[in-house]
N, CA, C and O atoms as CSV, one atom per row, in Angstrom:
chain,resi,resn,atom,element,x,y,z
A,1,UNK,N,N,0.854,-1.166,0.000
A,1,UNK,CA,C,0.000,0.000,0.000
A,1,UNK,C,C,0.902,1.231,0.000
A,1,UNK,O,O,1.869,1.304,0.758
A,2,UNK,N,N,0.579,2.185,-0.847
A,2,UNK,CA,C,1.340,3.422,-0.918
A,2,UNK,C,C,1.127,4.219,0.364
A,2,UNK,O,O,0.112,4.068,1.045
A,3,UNK,N,N,2.110,5.076,0.681
A,3,UNK,CA,C,2.052,5.840,1.922
A,3,UNK,C,C,0.849,6.771,1.991
A,3,UNK,O,O,0.366,7.065,3.085
A,4,UNK,N,N,0.350,7.245,0.843
A,4,UNK,CA,C,-0.773,8.186,0.849
A,4,UNK,C,C,-2.130,7.495,0.803
A,4,UNK,O,O,-3.165,8.162,0.828
A,5,UNK,N,N,-2.136,6.177,0.737
A,5,UNK,CA,C,-3.399,5.438,0.714
A,5,UNK,C,C,-3.830,5.099,2.145
A,5,UNK,O,O,-3.027,4.645,2.960
A,6,UNK,N,N,-5.093,5.328,2.424
A,6,UNK,CA,C,-5.607,4.901,3.720
A,6,UNK,C,C,-6.254,3.532,3.534
A,6,UNK,O,O,-6.877,3.273,2.505
A,7,UNK,N,N,-6.111,2.668,4.518
A,7,UNK,CA,C,-6.715,1.338,4.376
A,7,UNK,C,C,-8.237,1.436,4.329
A,7,UNK,O,O,-8.842,2.251,5.026
A,8,UNK,N,N,-8.828,0.611,3.515
A,8,UNK,CA,C,-10.284,0.567,3.429
A,8,UNK,C,C,-10.826,-0.130,4.681
A,8,UNK,O,O,-10.185,-1.019,5.241
A,9,UNK,N,N,-12.007,0.290,5.100
A,9,UNK,CA,C,-12.613,-0.416,6.238
A,9,UNK,C,C,-12.902,-1.867,5.865
A,9,UNK,O,O,-13.090,-2.208,4.697
A,10,UNK,N,N,-12.929,-2.690,6.875
A,10,UNK,CA,C,-13.233,-4.106,6.666
A,10,UNK,C,C,-14.706,-4.343,6.991
A,10,UNK,O,O,-15.280,-3.699,7.869
A,11,UNK,N,N,-15.295,-5.276,6.266
A,11,UNK,CA,C,-16.672,-5.700,6.528
A,11,UNK,C,C,-16.662,-7.217,6.611
A,11,UNK,O,O,-16.148,-7.901,5.726
A,12,UNK,N,N,-17.237,-7.727,7.686
A,12,UNK,CA,C,-17.377,-9.173,7.874
A,12,UNK,C,C,-18.854,-9.511,7.843
A,12,UNK,O,O,-19.661,-8.883,8.528
A,13,UNK,N,N,-19.201,-10.508,7.043
A,13,UNK,CA,C,-20.566,-11.033,6.995
A,13,UNK,C,C,-20.574,-12.359,7.758
A,13,UNK,O,O,-19.912,-13.315,7.354
A,14,UNK,N,N,-21.317,-12.412,8.850
A,14,UNK,CA,C,-21.426,-13.638,9.633
A,14,UNK,C,C,-22.415,-14.566,8.941
A,14,UNK,O,O,-23.481,-14.133,8.503
A,15,UNK,N,N,-22.062,-15.829,8.847
A,15,UNK,CA,C,-22.907,-16.798,8.148
A,15,UNK,C,C,-22.922,-18.096,8.954
A,15,UNK,O,O,-21.889,-18.545,9.450
A,16,UNK,N,N,-24.102,-18.683,9.075
A,16,UNK,CA,C,-24.205,-19.956,9.780
A,16,UNK,C,C,-25.579,-20.139,10.387
A,16,UNK,O,O,-26.387,-19.211,10.408
A,17,UNK,N,N,-25.839,-21.334,10.880
A,17,UNK,CA,C,-27.151,-21.623,11.458
A,17,UNK,C,C,-27.353,-20.948,12.802
A,17,UNK,O,O,-26.399,-20.528,13.457
A,18,UNK,N,N,-28.612,-20.852,13.199
A,18,UNK,CA,C,-28.945,-20.298,14.504
A,18,UNK,C,C,-28.270,-21.092,15.609
A,18,UNK,O,O,-28.218,-22.321,15.561
A,19,UNK,N,N,-27.758,-20.387,16.597
A,19,UNK,CA,C,-27.140,-21.043,17.741
A,19,UNK,C,C,-25.697,-21.470,17.527
A,19,UNK,O,O,-25.106,-22.108,18.398
A,20,UNK,N,N,-25.119,-21.125,16.375
A,20,UNK,CA,C,-23.760,-21.571,16.066
A,20,UNK,C,C,-22.688,-20.716,16.737
A,20,UNK,O,O,-21.556,-21.167,16.906
A,21,UNK,N,N,-23.033,-19.491,17.119
A,21,UNK,CA,C,-22.048,-18.615,17.738
A,21,UNK,C,C,-21.728,-17.369,16.926
A,21,UNK,O,O,-20.732,-16.699,17.194
A,22,UNK,N,N,-22.559,-17.049,15.936
A,22,UNK,CA,C,-22.325,-15.865,15.099
A,22,UNK,C,C,-22.319,-14.585,15.932
A,22,UNK,O,O,-21.424,-13.751,15.792
A,23,UNK,N,N,-23.300,-14.438,16.782
A,23,UNK,CA,C,-23.394,-13.223,17.582
A,23,UNK,C,C,-22.246,-13.137,18.582
A,23,UNK,O,O,-21.728,-12.047,18.824
A,24,UNK,N,N,-21.845,-14.243,19.157
A,24,UNK,CA,C,-20.710,-14.249,20.079
A,24,UNK,C,C,-19.458,-13.746,19.365
A,24,UNK,O,O,-18.727,-12.913,19.902
A,25,UNK,N,N,-19.210,-14.250,18.158
A,25,UNK,CA,C,-18.058,-13.816,17.366
A,25,UNK,C,C,-18.184,-12.332,17.016
A,25,UNK,O,O,-17.219,-11.577,17.135
A,26,UNK,N,N,-19.385,-11.918,16.582
A,26,UNK,CA,C,-19.613,-10.527,16.198
A,26,UNK,C,C,-19.433,-9.589,17.385
A,26,UNK,O,O,-18.877,-8.501,17.234
A,27,UNK,N,N,-19.892,-9.995,18.550
A,27,UNK,CA,C,-19.722,-9.158,19.742
A,27,UNK,C,C,-18.251,-9.035,20.129
A,27,UNK,O,O,-17.830,-8.008,20.662
A,28,UNK,N,N,-17.479,-10.068,19.863
A,28,UNK,CA,C,-16.038,-9.976,20.126
A,28,UNK,C,C,-15.415,-8.904,19.228
A,28,UNK,O,O,-14.609,-8.094,19.687
A,29,UNK,N,N,-15.796,-8.904,17.941
A,29,UNK,CA,C,-15.303,-7.859,17.040
A,29,UNK,C,C,-15.772,-6.478,17.520
A,29,UNK,O,O,-15.015,-5.508,17.485
A,30,UNK,N,N,-17.021,-6.409,17.963
A,30,UNK,CA,C,-17.560,-5.145,18.470
A,30,UNK,C,C,-16.727,-4.648,19.662
A,30,UNK,O,O,-16.454,-3.453,19.776
A,31,UNK,N,N,-16.330,-5.559,20.535
A,31,UNK,CA,C,-15.524,-5.163,21.697
A,31,UNK,C,C,-14.137,-4.671,21.275
A,31,UNK,O,O,-13.456,-3.992,22.044
A,32,UNK,N,N,-13.721,-5.015,20.055
A,32,UNK,CA,C,-12.436,-4.558,19.512
A,32,UNK,C,C,-12.586,-3.270,18.705
A,32,UNK,O,O,-11.634,-2.814,18.072
A,33,UNK,N,N,-13.802,-2.676,18.729
A,33,UNK,CA,C,-14.004,-1.393,18.063
A,33,UNK,C,C,-14.795,-1.435,16.771
A,33,UNK,O,O,-15.037,-0.391,16.166
A,34,UNK,N,N,-15.203,-2.615,16.335
A,34,UNK,CA,C,-16.003,-2.732,15.127
A,34,UNK,C,C,-17.430,-2.265,15.415
A,34,UNK,O,O,-17.883,-2.293,16.559
A,35,UNK,N,N,-18.119,-1.841,14.380
A,35,UNK,CA,C,-19.543,-1.531,14.473
A,35,UNK,C,C,-20.305,-2.803,14.135
A,35,UNK,O,O,-20.061,-3.420,13.099
A,36,UNK,N,N,-21.231,-3.196,15.009
A,36,UNK,CA,C,-22.039,-4.402,14.766
A,36,UNK,C,C,-23.433,-3.975,14.347
A,36,UNK,O,O,-24.101,-3.212,15.044
A,37,UNK,N,N,-23.866,-4.483,13.187
A,37,UNK,CA,C,-25.239,-4.261,12.728
A,37,UNK,C,C,-25.978,-5.584,12.798
A,37,UNK,O,O,-25.456,-6.620,12.384
A,38,UNK,N,N,-27.204,-5.546,13.328
A,38,UNK,CA,C,-27.953,-6.773,13.598
A,38,UNK,C,C,-29.450,-6.546,13.439
A,38,UNK,O,O,-30.003,-5.585,13.974
A,39,UNK,N,N,-30.096,-7.435,12.703
A,39,UNK,CA,C,-31.552,-7.382,12.598
A,39,UNK,C,C,-32.183,-7.551,13.973
A,39,UNK,O,O,-33.100,-6.813,14.332
A,40,UNK,N,N,-31.698,-8.518,14.741
A,40,UNK,CA,C,-32.293,-8.798,16.048
A,40,UNK,C,C,-32.238,-7.582,16.967
A,40,UNK,O,O,-33.204,-7.287,17.671
A,41,UNK,N,N,-31.110,-6.879,16.959
A,41,UNK,CA,C,-30.987,-5.678,17.787
A,41,UNK,C,C,-31.989,-4.625,17.328
A,41,UNK,O,O,-32.648,-3.988,18.150
A,42,UNK,N,N,-32.099,-4.446,16.025
A,42,UNK,CA,C,-33.047,-3.457,15.491
A,42,UNK,C,C,-34.482,-3.812,15.855
A,42,UNK,O,O,-35.262,-2.937,16.233
A,43,UNK,N,N,-34.833,-5.078,15.747
A,43,UNK,CA,C,-36.189,-5.495,16.116
A,43,UNK,C,C,-36.429,-5.213,17.598
A,43,UNK,O,O,-37.487,-4.710,17.975
A,44,UNK,N,N,-35.445,-5.539,18.435
A,44,UNK,CA,C,-35.574,-5.318,19.877
A,44,UNK,C,C,-35.791,-3.841,20.178
A,44,UNK,O,O,-36.664,-3.486,20.970
A,45,UNK,N,N,-34.982,-2.966,19.536
A,45,UNK,CA,C,-35.131,-1.521,19.750
A,45,UNK,C,C,-36.522,-1.040,19.366
A,45,UNK,O,O,-37.037,-0.087,19.952
A,46,UNK,N,N,-37.130,-1.695,18.386
A,46,UNK,CA,C,-38.456,-1.302,17.922
A,46,UNK,C,C,-39.570,-1.979,18.717
A,46,UNK,O,O,-40.749,-1.763,18.436
A,47,UNK,N,N,-39.212,-2.785,19.697
A,47,UNK,CA,C,-40.208,-3.463,20.513
A,47,UNK,C,C,-40.803,-4.695,19.864
A,47,UNK,O,O,-41.849,-5.182,20.293
A,48,UNK,N,N,-40.150,-5.201,18.840
A,48,UNK,CA,C,-40.648,-6.383,18.125
A,48,UNK,C,C,-40.029,-7.620,18.767
A,48,UNK,O,O,-38.813,-7.807,18.735
A,49,UNK,N,N,-40.877,-8.454,19.345
A,49,UNK,CA,C,-40.382,-9.646,20.039
A,49,UNK,C,C,-40.869,-10.940,19.401
A,49,UNK,O,O,-40.550,-12.030,19.877
A,50,UNK,N,N,-41.643,-10.821,18.326
A,50,UNK,CA,C,-42.081,-11.994,17.567
A,50,UNK,C,C,-41.640,-11.804,16.122
A,50,UNK,O,O,-41.120,-10.749,15.760
A,51,UNK,N,N,-41.846,-12.818,15.302
A,51,UNK,CA,C,-41.427,-12.725,13.900
A,51,UNK,C,C,-42.144,-11.553,13.234
A,51,UNK,O,O,-43.374,-11.531,13.183
A,52,UNK,N,N,-41.382,-10.569,12.718
A,52,UNK,CA,C,-42.013,-9.386,12.125
A,52,UNK,C,C,-42.575,-9.657,10.731
A,52,UNK,O,O,-42.200,-10.621,10.063
A,53,UNK,N,N,-43.474,-8.788,10.321
A,53,UNK,CA,C,-44.026,-8.852,8.970
A,53,UNK,C,C,-42.927,-8.601,7.950
A,53,UNK,O,O,-41.933,-7.940,8.248
A,54,UNK,N,N,-43.109,-9.128,6.750
A,54,UNK,CA,C,-42.114,-8.989,5.687
A,54,UNK,C,C,-41.787,-7.526,5.411
A,54,UNK,O,O,-40.634,-7.191,5.137
A,55,UNK,N,N,-42.788,-6.656,5.481
A,55,UNK,CA,C,-42.554,-5.232,5.218
A,55,UNK,C,C,-41.620,-4.621,6.260
A,55,UNK,O,O,-40.770,-3.794,5.928
A,56,UNK,N,N,-41.777,-5.028,7.520
A,56,UNK,CA,C,-40.904,-4.534,8.586
A,56,UNK,C,C,-39.474,-5.016,8.346
A,56,UNK,O,O,-38.521,-4.252,8.494
A,57,UNK,N,N,-39.334,-6.281,7.978
A,57,UNK,CA,C,-38.012,-6.833,7.691
A,57,UNK,C,C,-37.368,-6.055,6.543
A,57,UNK,O,O,-36.187,-5.715,6.610
A,58,UNK,N,N,-38.137,-5.774,5.491
A,58,UNK,CA,C,-37.611,-5.022,4.343
A,58,UNK,C,C,-37.194,-3.612,4.756
A,58,UNK,O,O,-36.156,-3.118,4.318
A,59,UNK,N,N,-37.995,-2.967,5.593
A,59,UNK,CA,C,-37.662,-1.620,6.060
A,59,UNK,C,C,-36.373,-1.620,6.891
A,59,UNK,O,O,-35.516,-0.752,6.723
A,60,UNK,N,N,-36.251,-2.592,7.778
A,60,UNK,CA,C,-35.046,-2.691,8.605
A,60,UNK,C,C,-33.836,-2.994,7.727
A,60,UNK,O,O,-32.764,-2.428,7.937
A,61,UNK,N,N,-33.995,-3.874,6.754
A,61,UNK,CA,C,-32.892,-4.205,5.845
A,61,UNK,C,C,-32.411,-2.961,5.113
A,61,UNK,O,O,-31.206,-2.737,4.991
A,62,UNK,N,N,-33.344,-2.154,4.627
A,62,UNK,CA,C,-32.973,-0.926,3.917
A,62,UNK,C,C,-32.233,0.027,4.843
A,62,UNK,O,O,-31.244,0.640,4.440
A,63,UNK,N,N,-32.703,0.157,6.078
A,63,UNK,CA,C,-32.054,1.045,7.043
A,63,UNK,C,C,-30.654,0.549,7.390
A,63,UNK,O,O,-29.726,1.349,7.508
A,64,UNK,N,N,-30.494,-0.763,7.555
A,64,UNK,CA,C,-29.179,-1.311,7.877
A,64,UNK,C,C,-28.201,-1.113,6.723
A,64,UNK,O,O,-27.012,-0.893,6.953
A,65,UNK,N,N,-28.683,-1.188,5.497
A,65,UNK,CA,C,-27.802,-0.925,4.345
A,65,UNK,C,C,-27.324,0.523,4.345
A,65,UNK,O,O,-26.159,0.798,4.063
A,66,UNK,N,N,-28.228,1.445,4.664
A,66,UNK,CA,C,-27.843,2.857,4.730
A,66,UNK,C,C,-26.793,3.048,5.820
A,66,UNK,O,O,-25.801,3.746,5.609
A,67,UNK,N,N,-27.001,2.442,6.970
A,67,UNK,CA,C,-26.035,2.562,8.072
A,67,UNK,C,C,-24.692,1.948,7.695
A,67,UNK,O,O,-23.637,2.508,7.990
A,68,UNK,N,N,-24.744,0.792,7.039
A,68,UNK,CA,C,-23.515,0.135,6.593
A,68,UNK,C,C,-22.710,1.071,5.696
A,68,UNK,O,O,-21.514,1.269,5.905
A,69,UNK,N,N,-23.377,1.641,4.699
A,69,UNK,CA,C,-22.679,2.532,3.773
A,69,UNK,C,C,-22.128,3.763,4.491
A,69,UNK,O,O,-21.038,4.235,4.166
A,70,UNK,N,N,-22.870,4.280,5.455
A,70,UNK,CA,C,-22.376,5.414,6.236
A,70,UNK,C,C,-21.115,5.029,7.005
A,70,UNK,O,O,-20.117,5.748,6.976
A,71,UNK,N,N,-21.169,3.896,7.688
A,71,UNK,CA,C,-20.029,3.483,8.511
A,71,UNK,C,C,-18.779,3.245,7.673
A,71,UNK,O,O,-17.690,3.664,8.064
A,72,UNK,N,N,-18.917,2.582,6.529
A,72,UNK,CA,C,-17.721,2.352,5.715
A,72,UNK,C,C,-17.227,3.662,5.096
A,72,UNK,O,O,-16.027,3.833,4.884
A,73,UNK,N,N,-18.145,4.583,4.805
A,73,UNK,CA,C,-17.740,5.872,4.233
A,73,UNK,C,C,-16.883,6.674,5.198
A,73,UNK,O,O,-15.998,7.417,4.774
A,74,UNK,N,N,-17.142,6.526,6.505
A,74,UNK,CA,C,-16.342,7.257,7.491
A,74,UNK,C,C,-15.178,6.417,8.019
A,74,UNK,O,O,-14.453,6.849,8.915
A,75,UNK,N,N,-15.002,5.217,7.463
A,75,UNK,CA,C,-13.829,4.403,7.789
A,75,UNK,C,C,-13.986,3.391,8.895
A,75,UNK,O,O,-12.993,2.839,9.369
A,76,UNK,N,N,-15.218,3.131,9.324
A,76,UNK,CA,C,-15.439,2.153,10.398
A,76,UNK,C,C,-15.470,0.728,9.863
A,76,UNK,O,O,-16.062,0.465,8.816
A,77,UNK,N,N,-14.834,-0.188,10.580
A,77,UNK,CA,C,-14.977,-1.615,10.292
A,77,UNK,C,C,-16.360,-2.042,10.775
A,77,UNK,O,O,-16.826,-1.590,11.821
A,78,UNK,N,N,-17.013,-2.917,10.007
A,78,UNK,CA,C,-18.390,-3.306,10.320
A,78,UNK,C,C,-18.527,-4.822,10.271
A,78,UNK,O,O,-18.032,-5.474,9.351
A,79,UNK,N,N,-19.204,-5.370,11.271
A,79,UNK,CA,C,-19.574,-6.778,11.250
A,79,UNK,C,C,-21.088,-6.845,11.093
A,79,UNK,O,O,-21.838,-6.235,11.856
A,80,UNK,N,N,-21.516,-7.595,10.094
A,80,UNK,CA,C,-22.945,-7.782,9.827
A,80,UNK,C,C,-23.373,-9.070,10.519
A,80,UNK,O,O,-23.110,-10.172,10.037
A,81,UNK,N,N,-24.030,-8.909,11.643
A,81,UNK,CA,C,-24.444,-10.037,12.477
A,81,UNK,C,C,-25.809,-10.525,11.993
A,81,UNK,O,O,-26.819,-10.417,12.689
A,82,UNK,N,N,-25.799,-11.065,10.772
A,82,UNK,CA,C,-27.003,-11.605,10.144
A,82,UNK,C,C,-26.787,-13.112,10.014
A,82,UNK,O,O,-25.765,-13.631,10.461
A,83,UNK,N,N,-27.735,-13.809,9.411
A,83,UNK,CA,C,-27.546,-15.233,9.148
A,83,UNK,C,C,-26.858,-15.481,7.819
A,83,UNK,O,O,-26.074,-16.420,7.681
A,84,UNK,N,N,-27.159,-14.626,6.830
A,84,UNK,CA,C,-26.642,-14.777,5.465
A,84,UNK,C,C,-26.774,-16.208,4.967
A,84,UNK,O,O,-25.831,-16.775,4.417
A,85,UNK,N,N,-27.965,-16.792,5.168
A,85,UNK,CA,C,-28.197,-18.177,4.762
A,85,UNK,C,C,-28.288,-18.329,3.249
A,85,UNK,O,O,-27.990,-19.393,2.708
A,86,UNK,N,N,-28.699,-17.263,2.568
A,86,UNK,CA,C,-28.927,-17.368,1.130
A,86,UNK,C,C,-27.832,-16.668,0.339
A,86,UNK,O,O,-27.450,-15.540,0.653
A,87,UNK,N,N,-27.333,-17.343,-0.685
A,87,UNK,CA,C,-26.284,-16.788,-1.528
A,87,UNK,C,C,-26.706,-15.448,-2.121
A,87,UNK,O,O,-25.888,-14.533,-2.216
A,88,UNK,N,N,-27.964,-15.320,-2.520
A,88,UNK,CA,C,-28.400,-14.062,-3.143
A,88,UNK,C,C,-28.272,-12.883,-2.178
A,88,UNK,O,O,-27.998,-11.761,-2.606
A,89,UNK,N,N,-28.468,-13.127,-0.885
A,89,UNK,CA,C,-28.292,-12.056,0.100
A,89,UNK,C,C,-26.815,-11.692,0.223
A,89,UNK,O,O,-26.466,-10.512,0.252
A,90,UNK,N,N,-25.949,-12.698,0.297
A,90,UNK,CA,C,-24.509,-12.418,0.361
A,90,UNK,C,C,-24.055,-11.684,-0.893
A,90,UNK,O,O,-23.283,-10.729,-0.813
A,91,UNK,N,N,-24.532,-12.127,-2.044
A,91,UNK,CA,C,-24.160,-11.485,-3.309
A,91,UNK,C,C,-24.644,-10.040,-3.372
A,91,UNK,O,O,-23.943,-9.174,-3.894
A,92,UNK,N,N,-25.830,-9.777,-2.848
A,92,UNK,CA,C,-26.363,-8.408,-2.858
A,92,UNK,C,C,-25.487,-7.487,-2.014
A,92,UNK,O,O,-25.219,-6.352,-2.409
A,93,UNK,N,N,-25.045,-7.962,-0.867
A,93,UNK,CA,C,-24.167,-7.145,-0.020
A,93,UNK,C,C,-22.790,-6.994,-0.651
A,93,UNK,O,O,-22.174,-5.934,-0.541
A,94,UNK,N,N,-22.300,-8.036,-1.309
A,94,UNK,CA,C,-21.014,-7.910,-2.014
A,94,UNK,C,C,-21.110,-6.845,-3.098
A,94,UNK,O,O,-20.199,-6.031,-3.251
A,95,UNK,N,N,-22.202,-6.846,-3.849
A,95,UNK,CA,C,-22.389,-5.852,-4.915
A,95,UNK,C,C,-22.506,-4.447,-4.336
A,95,UNK,O,O,-21.926,-3.505,-4.875
A,96,UNK,N,N,-23.246,-4.300,-3.251
A,96,UNK,CA,C,-23.399,-3.002,-2.593
A,96,UNK,C,C,-22.036,-2.455,-2.157
A,96,UNK,O,O,-21.746,-1.273,-2.346
A,97,UNK,N,N,-21.217,-3.309,-1.583
A,97,UNK,CA,C,-19.913,-2.879,-1.078
A,97,UNK,C,C,-18.878,-2.718,-2.180
A,97,UNK,O,O,-17.919,-1.963,-2.018
A,98,UNK,N,N,-19.053,-3.413,-3.294
A,98,UNK,CA,C,-18.109,-3.293,-4.409
A,98,UNK,C,C,-18.043,-1.859,-4.907
A,98,UNK,O,O,-16.983,-1.401,-5.334
A,99,UNK,N,N,-19.155,-1.151,-4.859
A,99,UNK,CA,C,-19.188,0.255,-5.274
A,99,UNK,C,C,-18.320,1.130,-4.367
A,99,UNK,O,O,-17.934,2.235,-4.749
A,100,UNK,N,N,-18.019,0.640,-3.185
A,100,UNK,CA,C,-17.171,1.363,-2.237
A,100,UNK,C,C,-15.722,0.847,-2.278
A,100,UNK,O,O,-14.866,1.303,-1.519
A,101,UNK,N,N,-15.470,-0.104,-3.173
A,101,UNK,CA,C,-14.130,-0.690,-3.262
A,101,UNK,C,C,-13.820,-1.662,-2.144
A,101,UNK,O,O,-12.655,-1.904,-1.830
A,102,UNK,N,N,-14.864,-2.224,-1.538
A,102,UNK,CA,C,-14.689,-3.122,-0.393
A,102,UNK,C,C,-15.132,-4.529,-0.776
A,102,UNK,O,O,-16.210,-4.731,-1.335
A,103,UNK,N,N,-14.276,-5.491,-0.461
A,103,UNK,CA,C,-14.625,-6.903,-0.638
A,103,UNK,C,C,-14.852,-7.462,0.762
A,103,UNK,O,O,-13.897,-7.629,1.522
A,104,UNK,N,N,-16.109,-7.754,1.115
A,104,UNK,CA,C,-16.368,-8.238,2.471
A,104,UNK,C,C,-15.834,-9.652,2.678
A,104,UNK,O,O,-15.722,-10.439,1.738
A,105,UNK,N,N,-15.514,-9.946,3.918
A,105,UNK,CA,C,-15.104,-11.287,4.303
A,105,UNK,C,C,-16.349,-12.029,4.797
A,105,UNK,O,O,-17.203,-11.440,5.459
A,106,UNK,N,N,-16.448,-13.304,4.479
A,106,UNK,CA,C,-17.537,-14.121,5.008
A,106,UNK,C,C,-16.947,-15.054,6.056
A,106,UNK,O,O,-16.027,-15.823,5.777
A,107,UNK,N,N,-17.487,-14.973,7.257
A,107,UNK,CA,C,-17.068,-15.876,8.328
A,107,UNK,C,C,-18.221,-16.846,8.537
A,107,UNK,O,O,-19.304,-16.461,8.978
A,108,UNK,N,N,-17.969,-18.116,8.212
A,108,UNK,CA,C,-18.990,-19.143,8.382
A,108,UNK,C,C,-18.705,-19.883,9.683
A,108,UNK,O,O,-17.620,-20.432,9.876
A,109,UNK,N,N,-19.675,-19.889,10.553
A,109,UNK,CA,C,-19.568,-20.603,11.823
A,109,UNK,C,C,-20.388,-21.885,11.674
A,109,UNK,O,O,-21.616,-21.850,11.591
A,110,UNK,N,N,-19.697,-22.990,11.641
A,110,UNK,CA,C,-20.367,-24.290,11.513
A,110,UNK,C,C,-20.520,-24.900,12.891
A,110,UNK,O,O,-19.716,-24.656,13.790
A,111,UNK,N,N,-21.548,-25.685,13.038
A,111,UNK,CA,C,-21.757,-26.388,14.285
A,111,UNK,C,C,-22.481,-27.702,13.995
A,111,UNK,O,O,-23.166,-27.827,12.980
A,112,UNK,N,N,-22.332,-28.647,14.859
A,112,UNK,CA,C,-23.022,-29.916,14.684
A,112,UNK,C,C,-24.493,-29.747,15.026
A,112,UNK,O,O,-24.863,-28.804,15.726
A,113,UNK,N,N,-25.323,-30.637,14.548
A,113,UNK,CA,C,-26.755,-30.584,14.872
A,113,UNK,C,C,-26.981,-30.720,16.372
A,113,UNK,O,O,-27.926,-30.147,16.914
A,114,UNK,N,N,-26.120,-31.473,17.039
A,114,UNK,CA,C,-26.262,-31.655,18.479
A,114,UNK,C,C,-26.026,-30.341,19.220
A,114,UNK,O,O,-26.636,-30.093,20.260
A,115,UNK,N,N,-25.132,-29.493,18.680
A,115,UNK,CA,C,-24.806,-28.229,19.323
A,115,UNK,C,C,-25.888,-27.204,19.094
A,115,UNK,O,O,-26.276,-26.489,20.018
A,116,UNK,N,N,-26.389,-27.121,17.853
A,116,UNK,CA,C,-27.389,-26.101,17.553
A,116,UNK,C,C,-28.743,-26.594,17.978
A,116,UNK,O,O,-29.737,-25.886,17.816
């Protein structure tokens, strides 16, 4: 890297089944100064404690994308504490971040059926 280049922020996409430890890993990054974005946290802040309607999920997703772009624009490392179960979702975030010159890392947390 040239001396006048600033490093690009890092983005990690957490991927894996429920109960595998994605949030534990993401919170560790958060404790190291990363910004953690999470659907579950957003739902909790909004008082949603049951499965939300599709429209609410879409609204939260749009808001989290705006926040993600803001954080990377100001140089913050971001961990996306989502499930990222579907390739199309991972691909959509990769495309969104490609416009910022960022290639996100995917951290897959695997676990046995007995554990999850």
